[in-house]
Each structure stands twice: as C-alpha cells, then as structure tokens.
Phi, psi and omega in degrees: 000132182284148182295138173274131179264146180250117184233143180225121182273131180254112183280334190108358178259175186293325178293318179291323183289319179297320179298314179308306186297315183298316180295317182293316181295323188261339180226060183303328184280353183276120185279091184262135174261122178260145178219157166223144183267112188260119178278347186087356184232021183288156169299147173308319182300326180295307180296326172300312173303315179298319178298317180291321179295326178298322182294315183286321184283342180073019180207160177293136170268115187290132179264120175247148183215150173275174185044044182293350179260010180258151172276349180276162172296142185308317179300313184295324175306304184292322179299320174293315182297327175270017174058042175076014179278115184284148178294152179205183177295336177271332178237085191268050181293330181292315178298315185294313185276329188250353179237292186300303181300316174298325179294312179295325176292319184296326181286315183069222179264003182299150169288127191224138164252118178257122178274125183241132183274055174258137185278162175297334181265007179266136181267064178205154184283314186084175183286122175230119185287144170274356182280131184288348180266003176248118177250122176280137178229143180238083185296329181285339173285330184267329189250341184238117180294146167284168176301318182298313183297316175304314180294320178298315180302319183279000182292145182306318178292348180267358184305316175300325176293326179293319182289000000 
C-alpha cells in the first residue's frame, strides 16, 4: 500500500500560516509537506513570512511554480500568453495556471490529503480537486467555530442544551 502524503499550502495569508502552526502544534507526528505556489510576483512580506514559517515549522516550504519550462517569471509568462489580459473573477487564469495545475503536477498520482486554511465563517468553497487521489480537508471549518456559531451556542434559549 502506498504512503499517503499530507500537504499544506502556504499562500502568504494569515489563515494558511495559522493552519500550518496549528497543525504542527496539534499534530506534531504528522509528516506534513508544506508548499507555496510562487507566481514570481509575490509581495516581499509573503517571502518574509514563508522564511519565518520555515524556522518555526523546522522544515523547508517547497516552492512550486507554473511555467517551469519558461525563462520568464511565471506570472509574466502567462500574462504574455493571455495578451496582457489580467486575471479576474471572470478569468481566473492565475489560479488555474499558477496554483492548481502546478499543485496537481507536484502531487502526480500520489494519494494526498490536502489541508486547506478556510475558516468556518468564510463563505467560499476553496479548491476541491477533481482528481480522485486528492482529498481536501478543512480543519478550521471543523475545529474552530465561527463567530456566528459561537453566538448561536450562547443564546439564552440554548442554555439547557449547553448545561
């Protein structure tokens, strides 16, 4: 039976950074591979965060990038390919070409659990692969309550259930 890989993507935002710290602190025996999808146009703060997280996590955060056969910066490569048309909510080429496709190439056919840092109070799906070998898990949706859930829990009419 092949080994299941545990992967956690670091976007440079607070939620993925918090999830990486949470997973290390709460599941220290889990061999998690941390990665980031580098567009080549990340803010310097993002690279600084990744460097600091590497120190805390005690392991390298793997940099994966799209357009790895191009001599150009990945974002510039695709911007040129799309004739200067910037990515948007209607044309999500950045997400597709610089995040999803490089991630799926990185995974290959390995069995993977992908940990995603979307909170319980966020109203969005997040990336769920169509590949049968990739299972997305959302620990913050399951383990950390949103403000709305806390307020429902604390309502006076719920006191008998709480007790």
